[in-house]
C-alpha positions in Angstrom: 11.8 -43.6 -5.6 14.9 -46.1 -5.4 13.2 -48.1 -2.6 9.9 -48.4 -4.9 12.0 -49.6 -7.9 14.0 -52.1 -5.9 10.6 -53.8 -4.4 8.7 -53.9 -7.6 11.9 -55.4 -9.3 11.7 -58.1 -6.2 8.2 -58.8 -6.9 8.5 -59.2 -10.5 11.6 -61.7 -9.5 9.8 -63.8 -7.2 6.8 -64.2 -9.6 9.0 -65.7 -12.3 11.1 -67.9 -10.1 7.8 -69.2 -9.0 6.7 -69.9 -12.2 10.0 -71.3 -13.6 9.9 -73.8 -10.6 6.4 -75.0 -11.2 7.3 -75.7 -15.0 10.5 -77.8 -14.1 8.3 -79.7 -11.4 5.9 -80.3 -14.1 8.5 -81.5 -16.2 10.1 -83.9 -14.0 6.6 -85.4 -13.0 5.6 -86.0 -16.7 9.3 -86.7 -17.9 7.8 -88.8 -20.9 6.3 -85.8 -22.3 9.5 -83.5 -21.6 9.6 -82.3 -25.2 5.8 -81.2 -24.8 6.5 -79.7 -21.4 9.8 -78.2 -22.9 7.8 -76.6 -25.6 5.3 -75.3 -23.7 7.7 -74.1 -21.2 9.4 -72.1 -24.0 6.2 -70.9 -25.4 5.1 -69.8 -21.9 8.4 -67.9 -20.9 8.8 -66.2 -24.3 6.5 -63.4 -23.6 7.8 -63.5 -19.9 11.4 -63.3 -21.1 10.2 -60.4 -23.3 8.6 -58.5 -20.3 11.2 -59.1 -17.9 14.1 -58.1 -20.5 12.2 -54.7 -21.0 11.5 -54.3 -17.1 15.3 -55.0 -16.4 16.4 -52.3 -19.2 13.9 -50.0 -18.0 14.9 -50.9 -14.3 18.6 -50.2 -15.2 18.0 -46.9 -17.0 15.8 -45.6 -14.0 18.6 -46.6 -11.6 21.2 -44.9 -13.8 19.0 -41.7 -14.1 18.5 -41.7 -10.2 22.4 -42.3 -9.8 23.2 -39.6 -12.2 20.5 -37.4 -10.7 22.2 -37.8 -7.3 25.4 -36.9 -8.7 23.9 -33.7 -10.2 22.2 -32.7 -7.0 25.5 -33.2 -4.9 27.5 -31.1 -7.7 24.8 -28.3 -7.4 25.1 -28.1 -3.8 29.1 -27.8 -4.1 28.9 -25.2 -6.6 26.4 -23.3 -4.6 28.6 -23.3 -1.6 31.5 -22.4 -4.0 29.5 -19.2 -5.3 28.6 -18.4 -1.7 32.1 -18.3 -0.4 33.4 -16.4 -3.4 30.6 -13.8 -3.0 31.9 -13.5 0.7 35.5 -12.8 -0.5 34.3 -10.2 -2.9 32.5 -8.4 0.0 35.4 -8.8 2.3 37.8 -7.5 -0.5 35.4 -4.3 -1.4 35.4 -3.5 2.3 39.2 -3.7 2.4 39.2 -1.5 -0.6 37.2 1.2 0.9 39.1 0.9 4.2 41.9 1.5 2.4 41.0 4.6 0.4 39.6 5.9 3.5 43.3 5.5 4.9 44.7 6.8 2.0 42.7 9.8 2.0 43.4 10.2 5.9 47.4 10.0 5.4 47.1 12.9 2.4 45.1 15.1 4.4 47.5 14.7 7.5 50.3 15.7 5.4 49.0 18.6 3.9 46.5 19.8 6.6 47.0 23.3 8.0 45.2 24.1 11.4 43.1 20.9 11.6 43.3 17.1 12.4 41.8 14.4 10.4 39.9 12.0 12.3 38.0 9.7 9.9 36.6 9.3 6.5 33.0 8.5 6.6 30.2 7.6 4.1 27.0 9.6 3.6 24.4 7.2 4.7 21.0 9.3 4.2 19.7 13.0 4.1 17.4 14.3 6.4 14.0 14.4 4.7 12.8 17.6 6.0 12.4 20.8 4.1 13.4 23.0 6.9 17.0 21.9 7.5 19.9 20.7 5.5 21.5 18.0 7.5 22.7 14.3 6.5 23.7 11.0 8.4 27.3 9.7 8.0 28.3 6.2 9.1 30.6 6.8 12.0 30.0 8.0 15.6 31.7 7.6 18.9 33.1 4.3 17.5 35.2 6.5 15.0 36.2 9.2 17.5 33.8 11.5 16.4 32.6 14.4 18.5 29.6 17.1 18.5 31.5 20.4 17.1 33.9 18.4 14.8 34.1 20.2 11.1 33.2 18.2 8.2 35.0 18.7 5.0 35.8 16.9 1.4 38.7 14.9 0.7 39.5 18.3 -1.6 39.2 20.3 1.5 36.0 22.1 0.9 33.7 22.9 4.0 30.7 20.8 4.0 29.4 21.6 7.8 29.5 20.5 11.4 28.6 17.4 13.5 25.6 18.4 15.7 24.8 14.9 17.0 26.7 11.6 17.7 25.5 8.3 18.3 27.4 4.9 18.8 28.0 4.3 15.0 26.3 7.2 13.2 26.5 10.8 13.5 24.4 13.9 12.0 26.1 16.6 9.9 24.3 20.0 9.7 25.5 21.7 6.1 26.9 25.0 5.9 23.9 26.1 4.0 21.4 25.2 6.9 19.3 28.1 8.6 21.1 27.3 11.8 24.7 27.5 10.2 27.1 30.4 10.6 31.1 30.6 9.7 33.3 33.4 10.3 34.4 34.0 6.6 37.2 36.2 4.5 37.5 37.2 1.1 40.7 35.3 -0.3 41.5 38.3 -2.7 40.9 41.5 -0.7 40.9 40.3 3.0 37.4 41.5 3.5 35.9 39.6 6.4 32.3 39.0 7.4 29.8 36.1 8.2 28.6 33.1 6.0 25.3 32.2 7.2 22.4 29.9 6.0 18.8 31.6 5.0 15.7 29.5 4.3 15.2 31.1 0.9 19.0 30.7 -0.1 19.0 27.2 1.4 16.3 26.1 -1.0 18.8 27.3 -3.8 21.6 25.4 -2.1 23.6 28.6 -1.3 24.6 30.7 1.7 24.8 34.5 2.5 28.0 36.5 3.2 26.8 39.4 5.2 28.2 41.5 8.1 30.7 43.1 5.6 33.1 46.0 6.9 31.6 49.2 6.3 33.1 51.1 3.4 35.1 48.3 2.2 35.1 47.3 -1.4 32.5 44.6 -2.1 33.5 41.2 -3.1 33.4 40.5 -7.0 31.7 37.4 -8.7 34.1 34.7 -8.6 35.8 35.5 -5.3 36.9 32.6 -3.3 35.4 32.9 0.3 37.4 31.0 2.9 37.1 30.3 6.9 38.6 33.1 8.8 39.0 31.0 12.1 37.1 33.6 13.9 35.3 32.3 17.0 37.4 29.1 16.6 34.4 27.1 15.8 35.8 26.0 12.3 39.5 25.8 11.2 40.9 28.8 9.3 41.6 28.4 5.7 39.0 25.7 4.6 37.4 26.7 1.3 33.6 27.7 1.8 32.7 28.5 -1.9 33.0 31.6 -4.5 30.8 34.8 -4.7 28.1 33.9 -7.3 26.1 37.2 -6.8 26.3 40.5 -5.1 22.9 42.1 -4.2 21.5 45.0 -1.7 19.2 43.5 1.1 15.5 44.5 1.5 16.5 47.6 3.7 18.4 49.1 0.8 21.0 49.8 3.1 23.4 46.7 3.5 25.1 44.7 0.6 25.7 41.2 0.8 27.1 38.4 -1.4 25.6 34.9 -2.2 28.2 32.1 -2.0 27.7 29.0 -4.0 29.6 26.2 -1.9 32.5 24.6 -3.6 31.4 21.3 -1.8 28.9 19.8 -4.2 26.4 18.6 -1.5 24.0 16.9 -3.5 26.4 14.6 -4.7 28.3 13.8 -1.7 29.3 9.9 -1.0 31.8 10.4 1.8 33.2 13.1 3.9 36.1 13.6 6.2 35.6 14.6 9.8 38.3 16.9 11.3 39.2 19.1 14.5 
């Protein structure tokens, strides 16, 4: 655009210079009639001066506009670069904050843990879409020191489940309500022991079954807290599984069992702690 304007201005200037030179030569040749030629020159140049003046003003305005446009464009690029840099700083700060929170949780758990060692805190990435299982993926794997069989809990010490598959940077966790999950359990109030296990119909409601209770023992009561017993050494002892929300008799009419509502709110989990 600038080159076009400059070229057009040069052509107009060349034409005007040629015309003025022609009039000067004519004045020298016909000196005796100089006043007539002068009048003619002024008459001829008057509209030309007006056109040249107008074009000069327009060219100056266009040049100023283009100059300002270039400045604005450069400033816009500078601002975009500054915004991108600030966005990067914000992401880095957010990641540092998340990492700091993870470390604080680990420190608190390490200080208060009883019978288990906190390994890492990881985010919940996604849930298994199958209706036949209750499992989810976390954002840590071999890179975070996670192993198959590690126990998964909340920051409050509530049992969530167990690691069943480990990749380089992700792991799969089977929850305690899954049909393939079972854990030695004890009623905190009475010391009654049994097995807390998942069943398909209960899994759909987000609860699990407390069965294999000691014969002749007093049944648990609604609201009783159920904890891991440590039997079989699969899960650490003393983790909170949940509370008895119902006490029922099975289909045979012979055995009673309790329904446990997990203390860990599985549907709203955003991060978990891996321990062993």
